N, C-alpha and C positions, 0 to 999 in steps of 0.2 A: 486581613479578611478571613471570615469563617469559611471552612470547607463544607461540602454538602453533608457529610457524616455528622459534623457538629451541629448543623442546623436541624438535621433530622432528630438528633438526640433532644434538642430543645423542644421540638414539636411533638415528641412522644408523650409529653405531659400537657394537660390543659394550661393555656397561657392567656393573658390579657393581650389582645391583638387589635391594633388599629390598622385599617387599610385606607390609604388615601391616594388621590390622583390629581391631575393638574386642574387649574381653575377653568371654569366654563367647560366642564367635561363633555366629551362627545361619546359616540357609541362604543368606541374601543375602550375609553377610559372607564365608563360605567360597566360595560360588559365584562372587562377583565376584573374589575374590582368586585362586582357582585358574583362573578364566577368563582373567584377565590374565596369570597365570604361563604358561599353555599358549600364549598368544599370543607372549609375549616370548621364550620359549626357541626358537621357530622362527627368530628373527632372530639367534641366537647369543649372546644376553645371558646372563650368569651370574646367574640369578634364584633367590631363595629366598622362600618364604612363611613368616613367623614369626607364629604366633598367640600372643597374650599369655597365654592359658590353654587348658585343654582344651576340647573341644567335643563335641557329640553323636555317638554311634557311627553314627547313621543318615545321617551325612554323610561317613563314611570311604571310601565307595566311589567318590567322584568322581575323575576322572583327575588325577593329580599329587599326590593326598593323601599317598602314601607319602613324599613329599619334604618335607612340612610339618614345621617345627620348632616345638615348644611352648616358649615362653620360660621358664615356671616349671620345666620339666624339663631344659632345656638352656641355662641362663642365660649361661654363659661364651661358648659358641659364638654365641648370639644377639647378645650385646654386641659381639663381634668383627665379626660380619657388618654390624651397624649402623654401627660405627665406620669400616669399610672401604668402605661403600657409596658409589657415585657418585650413585645416585638412591634415594629411598625413596617408594614409593607408599602412601598412607594411604587406605584404602577403607572406606566405610560408617561413618565417624566424623569429627568435625570439631573435637574438643578433645582434647589430649594426655592429659588425665586419664582418657580412655576406654580407654587401653592400659596403665593401672596403672604399674608401675615402669619400663616401657619408655619412658614419656613423656619423661622427662628425657634418656634416651639419644638419642632421636630429636631432641629440641630442640637438644642440644649437637652433633649430627652436622653435618659440613660438606656433607653430601649435598644435592642438589636435592630438595626435598620437593614431591610432587605429591599433591594431595588430590582425590579423586573421591567425592562424597557427595550425599545428598539430605535432610539434616537441617537444622533451623533454626539460625541464629546461629553461624556458624563462627568459631572462634578463628583469629587471624592468625599461624599458624606456618608456612604453606606458601609455596612460591615459584611454584607453578602451581596453579590451581584450576579444576576442572570440576565445577560445582555447580548443582543444580536441585532445588528443594524439591518441584516438581510431579512429578518422576519417581517411579514406583511402587517402584523398587528401584535400588540402586547398580549391580546387574548390568545394568540397562537403560542406565545412564550409561556403563558400561564398553563396552557394545556400540556406543553412538553415538560414544564417544571413539575407538574403533578405526576405525569406518567413516567417520565424518564429519570428525573432527579429524586423525587420522593417515592417512586415506584408504587403509586396508589391509583392506578387507572380504574380500579374497582369502585372508587368513590366519585367517579364522574357520573352523577345521576342526571335526571332530566333537567333539574334546576341549574346545575353547573353547566350542562351542555347548552341549554338555551341561552344563557348569558354569554358564554364564550363564542357561540355561533354568531350572536349579535355583534360582538366586537370584531370578529374576523370579517364578517359581511360588510360592515360599515367602513372599516379602515382599508379594505381592499377595493372599495367602490363597487360592491356587488361582484367581487371576484374577477375584476377586469384589469387590474394593474399588473405590471410586469413581474412583481414579486409574488404573485399568486401562483406558486409552483405546484407541481404534481403532489408534493408532500402536503401542501396546504389543503388540497382537495381530499387527500386521504384523511387528514384530521377532520375536515368538515363532514366527511362520510361517517366517521366514527361518532361524531357528535349527534348526527341524525340517528344513528343506531342507538345512541344512549337516550334519545327522547326529544331532541330538538326538532320542532316541527318547522321545517325551513320555509315553506310557503306562508305560514302564519306569521312568522317573525318578520319576513319581508313586508307583509301587509301592514303589520303594526308600526313598523318604522317608516315605510315609504308611502303608505296610503292612508295617512292619518293627519293630513294637513288641515289647518283651519281655513275658512274662506278668506280671511284677511291675508294669510300667508300666500295663498294662490294668486290673489289680486296683486300683492306686492311683487311676486315673481313676474307676473305679466307686465307690470309697470317697469321693472328693471330691464326686461328684454325688449320692450317696445320703445321706451323713452330714454333709457340710461346706457344702453350698450353702445360702445364706441370701438370701431375697428381701426387699428393702426396697421394698415396693409403693408407699409414699407418694412415692418418688423414682424409680420405674422403674429401679431399680438391683439388680444381683445381685452377691453377694460369696461368694468361697470363700477361706477362710484355713486354713492348715495349720501345724502345729508342727514343730520340728526332730525331735522324737521320732517323729512320724508319718512323716517322710521316711525315718528309719532303719528304722522298722517295715516299710516297703515296699521297702527297699533302693533308694531313688530315686537315679538317677545323672544326670549332666549331660545335659540335654535331655529328661528324662522329664516335666518339668512344662510343657514348651513346648506352647502351643496349648490348654491346659486352660481358660484364661480365655475362649476363644472359645465353648466350650460354654455358659457362663453367658450370654454375649451373644446366643446363638441363641434364647433364650426369647422368645416373642412379647411385645411391649410393652417389653422391656428396652432402655434407651438407654445405660446405662453398666454395665460389668462390671469387677470387680476380683478379681485373684488375689493374695493376700498370703501370703507364705511366710517362715517363720522360719529363717534360715540360722545358721551358727555365730556370726558376729559382727555381723550386721545383719539387719534385716527388709527384704525386697525386695517391691516392688509392681509389678504389671503391670496396666495399665488398657487397656480397649478400649471404644469408643463407636460410636454410629451417627450418621449425618447430620452436623450441624455442631457437635455437642457437643465442647468442647475438653478432651479427656482430657490433652493435653500441658500445658495451663495448670495443672491440679491438680498434676501431677507437678513442674512447675517451681516453682510458688508454695509448695508445702507439703512436697515430698518430695525435694528436691535432685536432681531429674531433668529429664526432658523427653522429646522425641520428636516424633511426628507427631500431628496433630489427633485421629485415631481410634485411634492405637496409641502408647502411651507407657509409660515406666517410671520408677521412683524408688526411694528407699530411706529407711529410718528407723532412728535409733539408739535409739528407744523400744522397750519390750517389744512383743511381738506384740499383747497385749491393748490396750495403750495406742495402738498404731498403728491397730488396728481402730476404736477409739473416736474417734481423731482423724479418720480417714476419714469416719466417720458424721457427725461434727460439722460437717464441711465441706459436706455435701450440701445443707443448707438454703440456703446461699449460691447454689446452682445450681438450686434447685427449679423456677424458671420455665422454664429451658431443658430440664429433665428431664421435665416434665409436659406441655409444649406439643405 
């Protein structure tokens, strides 16, 4: 593994740099990636952000977004950039399977691989690791990487600050999760001082829904919400046909699971959605309930204790039944 001094020496000269993040990137994935991008270009680096897949339109406004390359749409260009890169920054993921077909390209690249992440159990593909599972967001780690490790707080301008604020805000669920510490608020305050307009960022992310998205949310809550009161659990499951009926696009399902978790007394919420080839699960929990354990043990996934995801090759109905059959194992934790 490289030490910080060695990495700093490399970054003292302009380099060809690729920044990538997990598939179906969320606010933290794109916020941390674009925050780092806007930092690096100030130093003359030839940096490109490559997203493995598309991502929600409500993130397209961030500074530098117009330069993002989507691997599935620009495969040859992406592969060439990865092959020619001197450094590859891997943000908000710690296993190469999380970037789909790009994973083997990154693994085979001779570039120095830098991982900045806050998820459990990292895979050993990196040459330099800035990793802390207690961080509320990868964007928080990018901030401290720039200010503490690289000692370049002076280069956190309005564009960098705006992107990092977005990442921290979204991954902390608007600063309400337990890992939103006093230090996180101090970081956020410094980002506002640097030019992040907090109210405007919140508006662009959370008050920018399409009519279809709002109608779909209403349908989920009125027709699809199921309360499993014996287990203090709430469940929303939707079919692929229902997604098509409401013309659901990338990002339109994000955050719906949190509405189920907001019900008084609910300790575990699940959003289960039937995609074209797989059934996807998103779990949220309160307190010490290990949502990530369920995803890792039963649904080929993982994540954080209170926010995790997984997938199933079973039918939607079978996946729902499997989820319900798991709950008795956790009943003591769910009802205490």
